[in-house]
C-alpha atoms as a printed R data frame, in Angstrom:
    type eleno elety resid chain resno       x       y       z
1   ATOM     1    CA   UNK     A     1  34.809   7.077 -12.162
2   ATOM     2    CA   UNK     A     2  33.463   3.832 -10.661
3   ATOM     3    CA   UNK     A     3  30.262   2.143 -11.727
4   ATOM     4    CA   UNK     A     4  28.531   2.847  -8.375
5   ATOM     5    CA   UNK     A     5  27.212   6.387  -7.890
6   ATOM     6    CA   UNK     A     6  25.261   7.794  -4.940
7   ATOM     7    CA   UNK     A     7  23.979  10.680  -7.074
8   ATOM     8    CA   UNK     A     8  21.329   8.428  -8.612
9   ATOM     9    CA   UNK     A     9  19.863   7.713  -5.168
10  ATOM    10    CA   UNK     A    10  19.722  11.446  -4.328
11  ATOM    11    CA   UNK     A    11  18.140  12.316  -7.693
12  ATOM    12    CA   UNK     A    12  15.626   9.477  -7.259
13  ATOM    13    CA   UNK     A    13  14.616  11.004  -3.915
14  ATOM    14    CA   UNK     A    14  13.852  14.355  -5.602
15  ATOM    15    CA   UNK     A    15  11.868  12.638  -8.364
16  ATOM    16    CA   UNK     A    16   9.884  10.588  -5.857
17  ATOM    17    CA   UNK     A    17   8.861  13.631  -3.817
18  ATOM    18    CA   UNK     A    18   7.732  15.467  -6.966
19  ATOM    19    CA   UNK     A    19   5.634  12.510  -8.145
20  ATOM    20    CA   UNK     A    20   3.791  12.140  -4.808
21  ATOM    21    CA   UNK     A    21   2.632  15.768  -4.748
22  ATOM    22    CA   UNK     A    22   1.392  15.503  -8.340
23  ATOM    23    CA   UNK     A    23  -0.195  12.053  -8.150
24  ATOM    24    CA   UNK     A    24  -1.654  11.525  -4.667
25  ATOM    25    CA   UNK     A    25  -5.191  12.864  -5.307
26  ATOM    26    CA   UNK     A    26  -5.641  10.465  -8.243
27  ATOM    27    CA   UNK     A    27  -4.030   7.688  -6.194
28  ATOM    28    CA   UNK     A    28  -6.731   8.162  -3.538
29  ATOM    29    CA   UNK     A    29  -9.450   7.896  -6.203
30  ATOM    30    CA   UNK     A    30  -7.779   4.797  -7.654
31  ATOM    31    CA   UNK     A    31  -7.643   3.076  -4.248
32  ATOM    32    CA   UNK     A    32 -11.277   3.912  -3.428
33  ATOM    33    CA   UNK     A    33 -12.432   2.534  -6.797
34  ATOM    34    CA   UNK     A    34 -10.437  -0.685  -6.443
35  ATOM    35    CA   UNK     A    35 -10.986  -1.545  -2.789
36  ATOM    36    CA   UNK     A    36 -14.065   0.498  -1.848
37  ATOM    37    CA   UNK     A    37 -17.779  -0.026  -2.321
38  ATOM    38    CA   UNK     A    38 -20.567   1.846  -4.069
39  ATOM    39    CA   UNK     A    39 -18.648   4.413  -6.138
40  ATOM    40    CA   UNK     A    40 -19.689   3.195  -9.590
41  ATOM    41    CA   UNK     A    41 -17.281   5.165 -11.763
42  ATOM    42    CA   UNK     A    42 -14.387   7.615 -11.560
43  ATOM    43    CA   UNK     A    43 -16.455  10.815 -11.741
44  ATOM    44    CA   UNK     A    44 -18.900   9.593  -9.105
45  ATOM    45    CA   UNK     A    45 -15.969   8.664  -6.856
46  ATOM    46    CA   UNK     A    46 -14.395  12.136  -7.231
47  ATOM    47    CA   UNK     A    47 -17.708  13.873  -6.439
48  ATOM    48    CA   UNK     A    48 -18.460  11.577  -3.469
49  ATOM    49    CA   UNK     A    49 -15.031  12.098  -1.885
50  ATOM    50    CA   UNK     A    50 -15.271  15.871  -2.396
51  ATOM    51    CA   UNK     A    51 -18.833  16.042  -1.027
52  ATOM    52    CA   UNK     A    52 -18.118  13.919   2.059
53  ATOM    53    CA   UNK     A    53 -14.523  14.876   2.855
54  ATOM    54    CA   UNK     A    54 -13.794  18.109   0.909
55  ATOM    55    CA   UNK     A    55 -10.456  18.704  -0.856
56  ATOM    56    CA   UNK     A    56  -8.554  17.295   2.136
57  ATOM    57    CA   UNK     A    57 -10.026  13.859   1.357
58  ATOM    58    CA   UNK     A    58  -7.949  13.617  -1.829
59  ATOM    59    CA   UNK     A    59  -4.733  14.183   0.140
60  ATOM    60    CA   UNK     A    60  -5.560  11.743   2.943
61  ATOM    61    CA   UNK     A    61  -2.509   9.696   3.902
62  ATOM    62    CA   UNK     A    62  -0.088  11.815   1.820
63  ATOM    63    CA   UNK     A    63   2.387  12.729   4.582
64  ATOM    64    CA   UNK     A    64   3.672   9.182   4.907
65  ATOM    65    CA   UNK     A    65   4.149   8.591   1.135
66  ATOM    66    CA   UNK     A    66   5.766  12.018   0.767
67  ATOM    67    CA   UNK     A    67   8.418  11.023   3.297
68  ATOM    68    CA   UNK     A    68   8.708   7.365   2.357
69  ATOM    69    CA   UNK     A    69   8.111   7.219  -1.417
70  ATOM    70    CA   UNK     A    70  10.950   9.677  -1.850
71  ATOM    71    CA   UNK     A    71  13.187   7.048  -0.177
72  ATOM    72    CA   UNK     A    72  11.482   4.282  -2.191
73  ATOM    73    CA   UNK     A    73  12.113   6.109  -5.492
74  ATOM    74    CA   UNK     A    74  15.658   6.775  -4.385
75  ATOM    75    CA   UNK     A    75  16.199   3.016  -4.069
76  ATOM    76    CA   UNK     A    76  14.451   2.246  -7.391
77  ATOM    77    CA   UNK     A    77  16.434   4.768  -9.449
78  ATOM    78    CA   UNK     A    78  19.665   4.163  -7.553
79  ATOM    79    CA   UNK     A    79  19.497   0.377  -7.970
80  ATOM    80    CA   UNK     A    80  18.333   0.616 -11.607
81  ATOM    81    CA   UNK     A    81  21.058   3.049 -12.727
82  ATOM    82    CA   UNK     A    82  23.873   1.370 -10.825
83  ATOM    83    CA   UNK     A    83  22.806  -2.110 -12.023
84  ATOM    84    CA   UNK     A    84  22.834  -0.809 -15.610
85  ATOM    85    CA   UNK     A    85  26.357   0.525 -15.167
86  ATOM    86    CA   UNK     A    86  27.499  -2.704 -13.516
87  ATOM    87    CA   UNK     A    87  26.139  -4.771 -16.428
88  ATOM    88    CA   UNK     A    88  27.854  -2.467 -18.964
89  ATOM    89    CA   UNK     A    89  31.090  -2.790 -16.968
90  ATOM    90    CA   UNK     A    90  30.841  -6.597 -16.917
91  ATOM    91    CA   UNK     A    91  29.877  -6.917 -20.602
92  ATOM    92    CA   UNK     A    92  32.007  -4.223 -22.228
93  ATOM    93    CA   UNK     A    93  34.449  -3.012 -19.576
94  ATOM    94    CA   UNK     A    94  32.902   0.467 -19.739
95  ATOM    95    CA   UNK     A    95  30.191   1.485 -17.218
96  ATOM    96    CA   UNK     A    96  29.325   4.603 -19.268
97  ATOM    97    CA   UNK     A    97  28.488   2.607 -22.415
98  ATOM    98    CA   UNK     A    98  24.903   2.759 -23.712
99  ATOM    99    CA   UNK     A    99  23.094  -0.256 -22.170
100 ATOM   100    CA   UNK     A   100  21.552  -2.960 -24.349
101 ATOM   101    CA   UNK     A   101  17.790  -3.643 -24.130
102 ATOM   102    CA   UNK     A   102  18.462  -6.859 -22.184
103 ATOM   103    CA   UNK     A   103  20.510  -4.879 -19.637
104 ATOM   104    CA   UNK     A   104  17.709  -2.304 -19.205
105 ATOM   105    CA   UNK     A   105  15.203  -5.142 -18.673
106 ATOM   106    CA   UNK     A   106  17.414  -6.944 -16.133
107 ATOM   107    CA   UNK     A   107  18.198  -3.721 -14.238
108 ATOM   108    CA   UNK     A   108  14.445  -2.946 -14.179
109 ATOM   109    CA   UNK     A   109  13.613  -6.356 -12.688
110 ATOM   110    CA   UNK     A   110  16.339  -6.054 -10.045
111 ATOM   111    CA   UNK     A   111  15.062  -2.585  -9.080
112 ATOM   112    CA   UNK     A   112  11.466  -3.871  -8.931
113 ATOM   113    CA   UNK     A   113  12.403  -6.857  -6.755
114 ATOM   114    CA   UNK     A   114  14.459  -4.846  -4.243
115 ATOM   115    CA   UNK     A   115  11.964  -1.970  -4.080
116 ATOM   116    CA   UNK     A   116   9.163  -4.257  -2.855
117 ATOM   117    CA   UNK     A   117  10.917  -4.574   0.515
118 ATOM   118    CA   UNK     A   118  10.374  -0.851   1.133
119 ATOM   119    CA   UNK     A   119   7.269  -0.332  -1.001
120 ATOM   120    CA   UNK     A   120   4.976  -2.932   0.607
121 ATOM   121    CA   UNK     A   121   4.817  -1.338   4.107
122 ATOM   122    CA   UNK     A   122   4.555   2.143   2.550
123 ATOM   123    CA   UNK     A   123   1.619   1.124   0.348
124 ATOM   124    CA   UNK     A   124  -0.079  -0.746   3.186
125 ATOM   125    CA   UNK     A   125  -0.076   2.297   5.503
126 ATOM   126    CA   UNK     A   126  -1.151   4.626   2.685
127 ATOM   127    CA   UNK     A   127  -4.057   2.364   1.660
128 ATOM   128    CA   UNK     A   128  -5.231   1.751   5.243
129 ATOM   129    CA   UNK     A   129  -5.347   5.534   5.813
130 ATOM   130    CA   UNK     A   130  -7.126   6.126   2.497
131 ATOM   131    CA   UNK     A   131  -9.726   3.431   3.184
132 ATOM   132    CA   UNK     A   132 -10.609   3.949   6.849
133 ATOM   133    CA   UNK     A   133 -13.529   6.318   6.117
134 ATOM   134    CA   UNK     A   134 -14.859   3.953   3.437
135 ATOM   135    CA   UNK     A   135 -17.920   2.031   4.748
136 ATOM   136    CA   UNK     A   136 -17.672  -1.731   4.384
137 ATOM   137    CA   UNK     A   137 -20.820  -3.097   2.755
138 ATOM   138    CA   UNK     A   138 -21.151  -6.864   2.576
139 ATOM   139    CA   UNK     A   139 -24.418  -8.751   2.641
140 ATOM   140    CA   UNK     A   140 -23.315 -11.574   4.891
141 ATOM   141    CA   UNK     A   141 -21.164  -9.525   7.278
142 ATOM   142    CA   UNK     A   142 -22.697  -7.480  10.101
143 ATOM   143    CA   UNK     A   143 -20.509  -4.587  11.129
144 ATOM   144    CA   UNK     A   144 -21.240  -1.404  12.988
145 ATOM   145    CA   UNK     A   145 -21.202   1.592  10.657
146 ATOM   146    CA   UNK     A   146 -17.961   3.531  10.569
147 ATOM   147    CA   UNK     A   147 -18.004   6.780  12.537
148 ATOM   148    CA   UNK     A   148 -15.965   9.389  10.607
149 ATOM   149    CA   UNK     A   149 -15.077  11.194  13.868
150 ATOM   150    CA   UNK     A   150 -13.491   8.009  15.233
151 ATOM   151    CA   UNK     A   151 -11.042   6.748  12.585
152 ATOM   152    CA   UNK     A   152  -9.346   3.385  13.027
153 ATOM   153    CA   UNK     A   153  -5.910   4.980  12.630
154 ATOM   154    CA   UNK     A   154  -4.859   8.413  13.913
155 ATOM   155    CA   UNK     A   155  -2.016   8.804  11.422
156 ATOM   156    CA   UNK     A   156   0.761   6.918   9.572
157 ATOM   157    CA   UNK     A   157   2.884   6.112  12.649
158 ATOM   158    CA   UNK     A   158  -0.170   4.956  14.642
159 ATOM   159    CA   UNK     A   159  -1.309   2.890  11.651
160 ATOM   160    CA   UNK     A   160   2.102   1.222  11.288
161 ATOM   161    CA   UNK     A   161   2.312   0.460  15.038
162 ATOM   162    CA   UNK     A   162  -1.263  -0.844  15.187
163 ATOM   163    CA   UNK     A   163  -0.795  -3.195  12.226
164 ATOM   164    CA   UNK     A   164   2.546  -4.394  13.616
165 ATOM   165    CA   UNK     A   165   1.036  -5.085  17.051
166 ATOM   166    CA   UNK     A   166  -2.114  -6.814  15.768
167 ATOM   167    CA   UNK     A   167  -0.818  -8.586  12.652
168 ATOM   168    CA   UNK     A   168   2.956  -8.757  13.113
169 ATOM   169    CA   UNK     A   169   5.569  -8.537  10.344
170 ATOM   170    CA   UNK     A   170   3.282 -10.614   8.092
171 ATOM   171    CA   UNK     A   171   0.652  -7.869   8.431
172 ATOM   172    CA   UNK     A   172   3.106  -5.126   7.477
173 ATOM   173    CA   UNK     A   173   4.067  -7.146   4.391
174 ATOM   174    CA   UNK     A   174   0.505  -8.107   3.507
175 ATOM   175    CA   UNK     A   175   0.179  -8.141  -0.290
176 ATOM   176    CA   UNK     A   176   3.924  -8.597  -0.909
177 ATOM   177    CA   UNK     A   177   3.287 -11.429  -3.410
178 ATOM   178    CA   UNK     A   178   0.880  -9.310  -5.435
179 ATOM   179    CA   UNK     A   179   3.298  -6.391  -5.295
180 ATOM   180    CA   UNK     A   180   6.141  -8.541  -6.647
181 ATOM   181    CA   UNK     A   181   3.892  -9.702  -9.500
182 ATOM   182    CA   UNK     A   182   3.005  -6.058 -10.163
183 ATOM   183    CA   UNK     A   183   6.409  -4.369  -9.818
184 ATOM   184    CA   UNK     A   184   8.954  -6.781 -11.315
185 ATOM   185    CA   UNK     A   185   7.324  -6.783 -14.780
186 ATOM   186    CA   UNK     A   186   5.918  -3.283 -14.122
187 ATOM   187    CA   UNK     A   187   9.338  -1.662 -13.900
188 ATOM   188    CA   UNK     A   188  10.351  -3.332 -17.183
189 ATOM   189    CA   UNK     A   189   7.351  -1.593 -18.763
190 ATOM   190    CA   UNK     A   190   8.464   1.617 -17.036
191 ATOM   191    CA   UNK     A   191  12.153   1.969 -17.819
192 ATOM   192    CA   UNK     A   192  12.192   0.282 -21.261
193 ATOM   193    CA   UNK     A   193   9.540   2.591 -22.833
194 ATOM   194    CA   UNK     A   194  11.185   5.596 -21.169
195 ATOM   195    CA   UNK     A   195  14.595   4.685 -22.609
196 ATOM   196    CA   UNK     A   196  13.069   4.012 -26.037
197 ATOM   197    CA   UNK     A   197  10.940   7.175 -26.253
198 ATOM   198    CA   UNK     A   198  13.710   9.391 -24.855
199 ATOM   199    CA   UNK     A   199  16.064   8.137 -27.557
200 ATOM   200    CA   UNK     A   200  13.392   8.429 -30.234
201 ATOM   201    CA   UNK     A   201  12.287  11.981 -29.336
202 ATOM   202    CA   UNK     A   202  15.797  13.389 -28.756
203 ATOM   203    CA   UNK     A   203  17.333  14.714 -32.007
204 ATOM   204    CA   UNK     A   204  20.590  13.183 -33.224
205 ATOM   205    CA   UNK     A   205  23.673  14.988 -32.006
206 ATOM   206    CA   UNK     A   206  22.123  16.018 -28.670
207 ATOM   207    CA   UNK     A   207  24.136  14.812 -25.682
208 ATOM   208    CA   UNK     A   208  21.111  14.567 -23.386
209 ATOM   209    CA   UNK     A   209  17.320  14.796 -23.778
210 ATOM   210    CA   UNK     A   210  15.578  18.146 -23.283
211 ATOM   211    CA   UNK     A   211  13.168  18.676 -20.348
212 ATOM   212    CA   UNK     A   212  10.203  18.443 -22.758
213 ATOM   213    CA   UNK     A   213  11.506  15.088 -24.085
214 ATOM   214    CA   UNK     A   214  11.952  13.809 -20.535
215 ATOM   215    CA   UNK     A   215   8.442  15.001 -19.624
216 ATOM   216    CA   UNK     A   216   6.814  13.303 -22.630
217 ATOM   217    CA   UNK     A   217   8.821  10.062 -22.486
218 ATOM   218    CA   UNK     A   218   8.331   9.776 -18.720
219 ATOM   219    CA   UNK     A   219   4.601  10.386 -19.025
220 ATOM   220    CA   UNK     A   220   4.126   7.786 -21.773
221 ATOM   221    CA   UNK     A   221   6.192   5.248 -19.813
222 ATOM   222    CA   UNK     A   222   4.123   5.876 -16.683
223 ATOM   223    CA   UNK     A   223   0.801   5.507 -18.513
224 ATOM   224    CA   UNK     A   224   1.938   2.216 -20.094
225 ATOM   225    CA   UNK     A   225   3.397   0.799 -16.875
226 ATOM   226    CA   UNK     A   226   0.496   1.733 -14.577
227 ATOM   227    CA   UNK     A   227  -2.160   0.774 -17.124
228 ATOM   228    CA   UNK     A   228  -0.758  -2.736 -17.602
229 ATOM   229    CA   UNK     A   229  -0.099  -3.166 -13.865
230 ATOM   230    CA   UNK     A   230  -3.767  -2.578 -12.966
231 ATOM   231    CA   UNK     A   231  -4.899  -6.235 -12.508
232 ATOM   232    CA   UNK     A   232  -2.231  -6.983  -9.871
233 ATOM   233    CA   UNK     A   233  -2.637  -3.484  -8.433
234 ATOM   234    CA   UNK     A   234  -6.324  -4.274  -7.790
235 ATOM   235    CA   UNK     A   235  -5.348  -7.478  -5.974
236 ATOM   236    CA   UNK     A   236  -2.658  -5.692  -3.950
237 ATOM   237    CA   UNK     A   237  -5.013  -2.854  -2.975
238 ATOM   238    CA   UNK     A   238  -7.692  -5.300  -1.828
239 ATOM   239    CA   UNK     A   239  -5.247  -7.386   0.187
240 ATOM   240    CA   UNK     A   240  -3.788  -4.341   1.903
241 ATOM   241    CA   UNK     A   241  -7.156  -2.658   2.563
242 ATOM   242    CA   UNK     A   242  -8.352  -5.959   4.020
243 ATOM   243    CA   UNK     A   243  -7.915  -5.762   7.774
244 ATOM   244    CA   UNK     A   244  -9.345  -2.307   8.441
245 ATOM   245    CA   UNK     A   245 -12.623  -4.048   9.295
246 ATOM   246    CA   UNK     A   246 -12.063  -7.789   8.944
247 ATOM   247    CA   UNK     A   247  -9.755 -10.258   7.213
248 ATOM   248    CA   UNK     A   248 -11.585 -11.464   4.126
249 ATOM   249    CA   UNK     A   249  -8.720 -12.852   2.028
250 ATOM   250    CA   UNK     A   250  -6.269 -15.635   2.907
251 ATOM   251    CA   UNK     A   251  -3.680 -14.578   0.341
252 ATOM   252    CA   UNK     A   252  -3.023 -13.450  -3.240
253 ATOM   253    CA   UNK     A   253  -4.617 -16.435  -4.988
254 ATOM   254    CA   UNK     A   254  -7.646 -16.399  -2.667
255 ATOM   255    CA   UNK     A   255  -8.130 -12.677  -3.359
256 ATOM   256    CA   UNK     A   256  -7.970 -13.278  -7.127
257 ATOM   257    CA   UNK     A   257 -10.489 -16.144  -6.938
258 ATOM   258    CA   UNK     A   258 -12.930 -14.365  -4.608
259 ATOM   259    CA   UNK     A   259 -12.786 -11.152  -6.628
260 ATOM   260    CA   UNK     A   260 -13.413 -13.057  -9.877
261 ATOM   261    CA   UNK     A   261 -16.249 -15.164  -8.440
262 ATOM   262    CA   UNK     A   262 -18.038 -12.169  -6.901
263 ATOM   263    CA   UNK     A   263 -17.469  -9.480  -9.528
264 ATOM   264    CA   UNK     A   264 -16.239 -11.129 -12.713
265 ATOM   265    CA   UNK     A   265 -13.194 -10.458 -14.878
266 ATOM   266    CA   UNK     A   266 -13.922  -6.733 -15.163
267 ATOM   267    CA   UNK     A   267 -12.992  -6.200 -11.501
268 ATOM   268    CA   UNK     A   268  -9.285  -6.608 -12.372
269 ATOM   269    CA   UNK     A   269  -9.469  -3.605 -14.700
270 ATOM   270    CA   UNK     A   270 -11.165  -1.343 -12.176
271 ATOM   271    CA   UNK     A   271  -9.265   1.905 -11.900
272 ATOM   272    CA   UNK     A   272  -7.294   1.288 -15.119
273 ATOM   273    CA   UNK     A   273  -8.294   4.682 -16.552
274 ATOM   274    CA   UNK     A   274  -7.296   6.451 -13.331
275 ATOM   275    CA   UNK     A   275  -4.053   4.449 -13.205
276 ATOM   276    CA   UNK     A   276  -3.086   5.388 -16.769
277 ATOM   277    CA   UNK     A   277  -4.161   9.052 -16.402
278 ATOM   278    CA   UNK     A   278  -2.420   9.333 -13.023
279 ATOM   279    CA   UNK     A   279   0.648   7.527 -14.368
280 ATOM   280    CA   UNK     A   280   1.378  10.238 -16.937
281 ATOM   281    CA   UNK     A   281   1.810  13.317 -14.679
282 ATOM   282    CA   UNK     A   282   3.318  11.281 -11.829
283 ATOM   283    CA   UNK     A   283   5.980   9.722 -14.038
284 ATOM   284    CA   UNK     A   284   6.614  12.993 -15.880
285 ATOM   285    CA   UNK     A   285   7.288  14.651 -12.516
286 ATOM   286    CA   UNK     A   286   9.341  11.647 -11.378
287 ATOM   287    CA   UNK     A   287  11.658  11.547 -14.393
288 ATOM   288    CA   UNK     A   288  11.939  15.343 -14.635
289 ATOM   289    CA   UNK     A   289  12.861  15.574 -10.950
290 ATOM   290    CA   UNK     A   290  15.352  12.732 -11.351
291 ATOM   291    CA   UNK     A   291  17.050  13.819 -14.590
292 ATOM   292    CA   UNK     A   292  17.230  17.555 -13.827
293 ATOM   293    CA   UNK     A   293  18.523  17.102 -10.271
294 ATOM   294    CA   UNK     A   294  21.044  14.503 -11.486
295 ATOM   295    CA   UNK     A   295  22.238  16.910 -14.184
296 ATOM   296    CA   UNK     A   296  22.547  19.721 -11.610
297 ATOM   297    CA   UNK     A   297  24.549  17.500  -9.239
298 ATOM   298    CA   UNK     A   298  26.894  16.404 -12.007
299 ATOM   299    CA   UNK     A   299  27.374  20.030 -13.111
300 ATOM   300    CA   UNK     A   300  28.204  21.069  -9.540
301 ATOM   301    CA   UNK     A   301  30.622  18.156  -9.245
302 ATOM   302    CA   UNK     A   302  32.347  19.182 -12.491
303 ATOM   303    CA   UNK     A   303  32.649  22.800 -11.331
304 ATOM   304    CA   UNK     A   304  34.001  21.699  -7.951
305 ATOM   305    CA   UNK     A   305  36.451  19.165  -9.429
306 ATOM   306    CA   UNK     A   306  37.413  20.502 -12.894
């Protein structure tokens, strides 16, 4: 069997779809806290969204991530797993050999770097849709109040086309620098803890981890990764939300400086609790969907080709 396998991409797609359904409501709260105004804290944000927009408000913008994050996760898991096997092949001549920590880290960084090409437009559309009912309050900027019945974007396709027409390719990839700074180290803190905890929880002699081990290891990895990624996630969210009403930031560094000058260091940790809490069930669903579907595909392949 060669080192490259398409099964990892298919299993990543299943895991991605599962994680979106589980995590989108908390993702909406996280985005509102980071890029919105006047929410105060997580509970107040939840109550405000529910009061003003009902349950549907928590799922705003989910159709696009459901379709696209499944593809995004497919790329992440496919690139990560195949890069691991390639490194094992190059180092030891055996793609099935247990990867060293350095190989897991390198495969994680490669997956993070490549995924940004797909992830940046996906996140931009999702955040613009999540933020378009959020009133922009700024003392020195005079804007007409937002009318909820007249949203800026009618849906994900309209949002993508509008941004492309008005801001070009640079607009679609707004926040790409911040996303690279978030995802390249972020995926190291995603796959390394998962690999470690899976190995630690799984009893000796077991060929593969149990679903409960996958669930726990995936959840812990997600909480660690998303919690530590919060500072750059705040910057990315602000850059990508910028443009619904006006362009406030010139780039990643300008966003960091303006945010720090106006709101202090604590602004970069806004939404950290939501990120960590949301990271656990999302990543549990992601890894469970990935591992179980991959196992099922391999079992079917074995039965078909004994």
